[in-house]
N, C-alpha and C positions, 0 to 999 in steps of 0.2 A: 726171264724178264729183268731188265736192268733196273737198279734202284733209281727212283725218280720218274720212271716211265708211267704213263697214264694207264691205270687198270681199266679193265673192261668188264662187261657183264655185271654180275651181282657182287663182285669182290670189292669190299669196302674197308674203310678204317673207322673204327668205333671210338668215340671220345666221350667219357663221362665227365660231369661237371662242365659241360661245354659252354654254358651261358655265362660263366664267371670270367674273371680277367685272364687267367692263364689258359683255361679251356678255350676261350674265344680266340686267343692268340694261336693256339694249336689249330683250331678250325680254319682260321683265315689262311695260315701258312699251308695247310693241307689242300685247301680249295685252290690256292694260287698255283699249286703244283699239279693240279688236275686230278686229285684223288676224289673218289666218291665217298660220301660221308654218312655215318649214322651217328646222330648226336642225341645224348640224353642228359637231362638235368631235371631239377624239381619243378621249374616254372615252364609251363607250356607256352605262355605268352612270350617269354624271353627267347625260347627256342625258335618260335615262329619268326620273330623279328630278326634273329641271327640268320636263319635259313634264307629268308627273303633277301637279305643283304648279300649273302654268299652266292645265291643264284644270279642276282643282278650284276654283281661285280665280276664273277668268274665263270658264270654258266655252269656252276657245280651241280651235280646230282646230290641232293641232300634228303635224308629221311630223319625225322625227329620223333622222339618218344619221351614224353614227360614221365618221370618215374621217381618215387621216393626210394632211393637206394638203401635206406636203413630198414626197409620193410621187405622181408623175405617173400611175402605173397606178391608184392608189387614187382619184384625182380622176376619171379617165376612167370608172371603174366607177360612181361616183356620178352622173356625167352620163348614163350609159346608163340608169340607173334612173329618173332624172328624165324622160328622153325616153320611156321605156316607159310611165311613169305619166301622161304627158300633162300634166305640171305646167307652170304658167305663173306668171311672177313680175312684180310691179310695183315691187319694190325689192330691193336687195342691200346689206347692211351688212357690210363686210369688217373684222372686228375682230381675227381671229387674227393674232398676232404674238409675237415673243419677243426678249429682249435678254440677252446674257451680258456682264455688266459687268466691266471690268478691262482691263489693258494688252493691246493687240492681240497682241503677240508671245507673251503667255502663254496666249492662247486656242488651243484645239485647232482643227485644220482642220475637224472636224465641227461645232464651235460656229459658226464663221464661215459654213460652208455652210448650216447650219440657219437662221440669220438671213436669208440671202439667199433661200433657198428658200421660207421661210414668209412673210416680210414683203413680198417682191417677187414672186417667181415665182408663188406660190399666189394672191396678190391679182390679178395680171394674168390668170391662167388662169381664175379664178372669174368675173371681170368679163367676159372674152371669151365664156365659155360661157353665162353667164346672159343676155347680150344676145341670144343665139339663142332663149332661152326666155322672152323678155319678153312681157308682155301687150300685144297690139297695140292694145288699146282704152284704154290708160291711159298716162300719163306714167311713164317708168321712172326711179326715183330710186336713185342710187348714193351710198353713204357709205363713204369710205375713212378708216380710223383712222390718221392720221399722228401727229405729236407736235410739241410746242413745240421739240423737238430738231431739227426739220426746218429751222429758220431759222438755224442756226449749226453750224460744225464742232465736234465734241465729243471731246476726248481722253478716253480710258478708255471711251468709248461710240462709237468711231469708226465701226464698221460699222453699228451701230444707227442713229445719227444720219444717216448717208449713206443708209440704206435708207428712212428717213422723209422725207428730202429728195426722194428719187426719187418716193415716193408723192404728195407735195405737188405736185411739178411734173407728174407724170402726171395727177393729178386735174384740175388747172387746164387742161392741154392737151386732155384728153379731153372735159371739159365744154364747151370752146369748139368742139371738133370736132363734137360731137353736139347742139349747142344747137338746131339746126333740125330734129332728128330725134326730138324728143319725149323727150330724155334729159337729166337734170341730174346733176351730180357735185358732191358736197360733201366737202371734206377736213376732218376733225376733228383739231385740233392741241392736245391737252390737255397740261398739265404733270403733276405728280404725281397719281396716283389711288390711293387706299388700297384696292386690290383683294386684296392678300395680306399676310400678316404680314411677308414680306420687303420689300414695297413700303413698308409702314408704317415699318419700321425705317430704310429708306433716306431716307424723307421726314423723319423725326425727326433723322437725322444731319445734315441740311442746316440745322437751326436755324430761325430765324424766316423765312428765305427759303422753306424747305420748307412752313412753315405757311401763309403767305399765298398760295402758288401752288397749294396742294392744293384739289381740287374734289370735291364729292360726286358719285359715279358716277350715281346716280339723276337728279340735276339735269342732269348732262351729257347723259344719254340723252334727256331731255325736250327740252332746248335744241337738241340736234343734229337730232332728228327734225323739230322745228318748222322749223329752218333748211333742212333738205333739202326739205321740202314747199313752202317758199317759194322754192326754187331758189338759195339762197345758196351761193357757191363755197367759202368758208372759215369755220370756226367755231373761235374761240379762247376757251374758257370762262374766265371770271374776269377782273375788271378788272386785277389784278396781272399776269397773264400777257399781257394785251393791252398793258399798259404796257411790260413787259419786251421784248415783240416789237418795239414801235416804237423803243424805245431801242437794242435790238440791231441794228436795221436801219441805225442811224447809225454803228455801230462797224465798222471794217475787219475782214474775216474773220480775218486773222492775229491781230489783237489779241483778238478775241472768243475764238478758240481758246485763247490763252494764259490769259485770264481764267477761262474755263470749266474749263480743265485744273487751275488752282489750286483752284477750288471743289471739283471732284470728288475731287482728291487729299486735301483736308482732310476731306471727308465720309467717304472710305474708311477713314480712321484711326479713325473712330467706328463705322461700319457695315461689316461684312464683305461683300465683293462677293458678289453672288447672281444667280440667274437670275430675270428678270422676264418674266412672260407677260402680254400685253395681252388675252388672251381672257377 
């Protein structure tokens, strides 16, 4: 089956964090391409609103399942329902993620655990589970939403940046491991995405750097899906972000951490620290 063809039967694309800004952009783009969708997020109401819109606008087949992905028991329940329904998947987009910005020692233990459980544990568990449910007659495409933050240590976003570095390394390693098994893995590494009012304020606080590194979420979804279908391992949207990544790779990690720390401290004087969700 050629990339972009409409799948049939029970073969679907699963998207976590589907009701958030980036997740919704992926869902809309997939529905516009004729893909059948399995959408999960924390809010059942938000998922139902999204699914009604997708069915109305594109005639899409959409299955939704509200799930707290930080809860192993909730994830296990979702997998049981997938198995009972005989669902099969040709792609997985791991969007769900969260960041609590601010000094590490001021974060609560719950905040730190939530970042690790959602950004890392849930992504690994979803990936492992859906490999069991993959469509045996199609290439299985995995997209993991990492971040430009994955390429450098980041003061004031230390746990978040480290979690995204984990996802980048995991994606590259898993892609190499499963290359001959009909599986591709693509890591998306965006910079600022204007998905919530809090994100917009944080981007504005960074001045011109924030402006040139910010990308439109719809365009990011299109670019990433095309890259995944082509089997590309890494996507960095925007020429400015690609330039920063290359320049950053030439700077020692300790110096990069110092420079980024100064930048984030300056931005925080303008923008109050907030919770950023990547869903």
